[in-house]
N, C-alpha and C positions, 0 to 999 in steps of 0.2 A: 437629408437634413443633418446638419452638423452644428456643433457648438464648440467654441475654443476651450481647451483645457488649460491648466496652469502652465504647461510647457509650450503652449501655442498650437499643439496638435489638435486638429478637428475631432470632435467627439460625435460619433454617429450612433444611430439606434442599432441595437443588437437583435438579430433574429433568433428565434427559438429553434433548437435542433431536437427532433424527437428522440434521438438515441443518446442524448446527453442532458440529463435533468439539470445539471448546473447551468446550462444555457438559459433555462427559465428564470433562475435567480438572477443571472447577469442581465437578462433582458429587462426584467422589472426594475432592477437597480438602476440601469441606465435610463429607463423611461422616467423614473422619478427624478433623476438628476437633470433631465432635459425637459422637465415639466413646463416651465415658462416658455421656452421656444416652441414646443409642440402646441401649447394652447394658443400662442400668437399666430402660428401658421394656420391652425384650424379655424380661427375666428376671422382671418383675413379673406374677404370675398374674392380678391384677385388671385389668391393662391389655392383656395379650397372651394370646390363647388358646393352648392347648397345641399346636394344629395349626399355629401360626405360629412355634413356637420354632426351627424349622429355619432361620429367617432370620438367626439369630445367627451371625456370622462367627467362624471359628477364628483363633487367633493367627497362623498362617502366612498366612492370607488377609489379615489386617490388614497384615502386613508386606509382602505383595506389593502391596497397594494403595498403601502408602507409596512403594515402589520405582517403581511406575508413575507416581505423581504427580511424583516427582523427575525421571523421564525426560521427562514432558510439560511441565514448567515452562518450559524454554527454548523449545520450539516454540510454546507459548502466547504468550510474550512476543514472539517473532518474528512471529507472526500479527498481533498488535496493532500492532507497529512498521511492518510492511509494508502494513498497511491504512490508514495515515494519509493525510490529504489536505491538510494545511497545511504540508507540507515535502516535500522531494524523497525519494522512496522507491525509484526505479529503481536508484540508486547503492548501495543497501543489499542488493540481492538476493544478490550473490556473497559479500560478507563474512559476511552472516547465514547463508547456506547452508553455507559452509565451517565456521563456528563450530559450527553444529548438528551437522554430520556428525563433526567432530572430537570434540565432547563425547559423542556417542552411541557412538562407536567406541573411546573410551578404556577400556582394560581395568580392571576392578574385580573383584577376587577375592571381595569381600564380598557381591556380588550373588547372588541365587538363580539357578538355571538358567532359570526362567520369565522373570525380569526381564531376564536377559542376552539371551534369545531375542527378547523384546519390543523391546529397544533395537536389536537387529540388524535386525528386521523394519521398525521405524520408520525407520531410516536408509535402508534400501532403498526404502521407500515415498516418502520425500522425494526421492530421486533420480528415481524414476519420475514423480512428480507434476510435476516441473519440465518445462515445455513445451519449453524449449531447454536444452542442456547449459550450465550457468552457468560452467563452467570452461574452455569453449572460448575461447581468447584473442581470437577475433574475433567473439564473439557480442555481442548488444546489452547484456546485463547486464555483461559484462566491460568493454566500451567505456565504459559509464556509470560503472562503479566507477573506471576509470582517469581519467575526467574530473573526478572528485570530488577536490578538493585535500586532503581528509582521508585518502585512500587512494592517492595517486599514487606511493607507494613500491612499489606493485604486489606487496605481500606476499601477496595472495591467489593469486598464481601461483607454481608450484613451481620452474620452470626459467627460466634466462636466455633460452632460445630462445623460450619463450612470451611473455616480456616484450618481446623485440625484435619479435616478430610483432604483438603488440598495438600497439606504438608505430607500426609501419609501417601498420597498419590505420587508426589515428587520423590519421596524416599523410595517407594517401590519401583518407580520408573528409572531412578538413577542406579539402583542396585541390580536391575535386570539387564544383564549383558546382551541378551538376545534383542532387546529393543534399542540398545545404544550402539553396540559394536557393529562393524560391517558384517554382512551375511557371510557365512563360512563358504569356502571354496567347495566345488563339487568333488565328491570322492569317486574313484573308479568303481566299476561294478563289482570287481573281486572283493574289494573292501566291504561293500555293502552286503555281499553274500556271506562273508565270513561272520557277520553279526549273528546269523541264524545258527551257527555251529560252534561259536566260541563259548567257553565256559564263563558264567557270570562272575564278575569281579566287583568288588566294592571299592570305590575311590574315596579318598578323604574329602569330607565336605568342607567347603570354604564359604558356604552361604551365610552362616551365622556371623562370621567375622566381617564379611563384606557388608552385611546389613547393619551391623553395629557401627562400622566406620561411616556408612552413609547417614545413619541417624545422628551421629555427632556433627557431620557437616551440615545437615539440614537445621539442626538446632542452633548451631553457631551462626549460620547464614541469616536466619530470621530474627536473631537477637541483636545483630549488629545494627548500627544506626543507618537509616535510609539516606542515600546519596542525593545530590542535587539533580534537578531536572536537566541540566546541561551535560551530564555525564553520558557518554556513549556506552550502552550495556555490552557491546561487543568488545570494546577496549577494556572495560572493567573485568570481564571474564578472562580476557587474554592476560591481564596483569595478575589476577587472583586465581588462575587455574591451579597453581601449586598448592594453594590453601584449601581449595575445594575440588580435588581431582575428579571425584565421582560425579558431582553435580555439574562440573564443567563439560563433561561429555554429553550430558543431557541438554545443557544450554547450547552446545555446538550443533546438536541435531534439531533443536526446536526453534531457536532464534533466527535461523536462516530462512524460515518459511515466510514468503510474502503474505501480507494480509489480504490483498486483492489481486486480480489478474491484470491490473493496469500496466505494470512493467512489461509483461509479455505482449499486451495489446499495442504498446508503443512500438515494439519491434516489428509486429505485423504491419502497422501503419507505415513505418519507415520502408519496409520491404515493398509495400504497395506503391510507394512513391518512386522507389528506385527502379522497379520493374514496370515500366510503362510501355505504351505502344511504340514509342521511338527507340526503346532499348529492349525489345522483346527477344533479341538474339543473345543476351547475356547467358553465359554458362552458370550452372549452379555454384561452381567454385567462386566465380567472380561476384555473384550475388551474396554469397556467404561473407566474402571479404569486405564488400561495401557495407553490408549491414553491421558487421562487427566493428568496422571503423566508425560508423555513425553512432553506435551504442557506446563506444569508448572514445568519443571525440575529446573528452577531457584529459586523456592521457598525453604525456609529453611526446612530441613528434620526434625527438632525437632518438636515433637508433640505440645509443648507449644507455639511455635512461628508459627505454621502452621495455615492457615485460616480455617474457619469453614468447608468449603467443603472438605479439606484434612482430618480434624479430622473425619468427617463422613465417609470418604473413607477408613481410616486405617483398621477398622475391616474387611471390605470386602477383602482388600488386604491380610490381615493375613490369612483369610480363604482360599483365592486363593493359597497362598504359601503352606498351609498345604495340600490342594488337590493336588497340583503339586508334593509335596514331597511323598504323598502316591502312586502316579502313577509311581514313579521312581522304577526301578528294584533294588533289594538288592545288596549291594556291595559284591564282591566275597571274600571268606576267603583267607587271605594271609598265 
């Protein structure tokens, strides 16, 4: 069954996929869009047998489908936003979750009882699915959102006590070098053994000065005006790292964390397509090269403009192309 879209491309019904809940939303959305053609086909005795007439939906069922689509529209957009990989997603977890729960719990007397129960169950399911409590003022999503200059007003927290606790957590995390700096290199065994026999010595403490500097940075950061929503937090911290050197280290370690596993799942999906039954003899080096090129297909192909990783990869890809060409059967004579 198909119906013409604005561009002339036929629109077909979309099947539900159990492993992708967004497909349920897309299925119902397309079903509502094709309501008239579907009803016409089901009512036509030449196209639909009488034993299949029960598939025709009632008016209240169509209305319920519309209400469910309206409830799922925001979560579908949130899933797409949090599954991105070209921008910072960890900072969006708390604002997006708060917005979703606020919208689902908004009272609407025009909704049917079934739709109201569905929205209530969906809100509870979103809370359960979150691995950590996103509204805990000292959780990773909350710290990430606070380090985003677009949300440093901390509007996602309800009380001033939570805001103060979050600021203290950022101050403590920024001044703790063990959490921010790279892990120290392993020391030889002789150096470790000397610790048991060396005389104790007192080193001058720099904790108080580092803590005071961090406190000044945190205070200045949260008193400045909030930037617009179009600002990239990574670019902002790259530009303002000299003004907030201690907090910039924390932002560098936190903002790079993806909010979901969708980016890595895309890589596995691409690898599953590349390594097929017809290409089961690919070496792991060639698979790595092809997956890398697929994941970085937006990079410029020119060798001079390519990053160092691509430059190092080109000789391997050229050898791979030659090997593939040698394995091909000769062309028949014409």
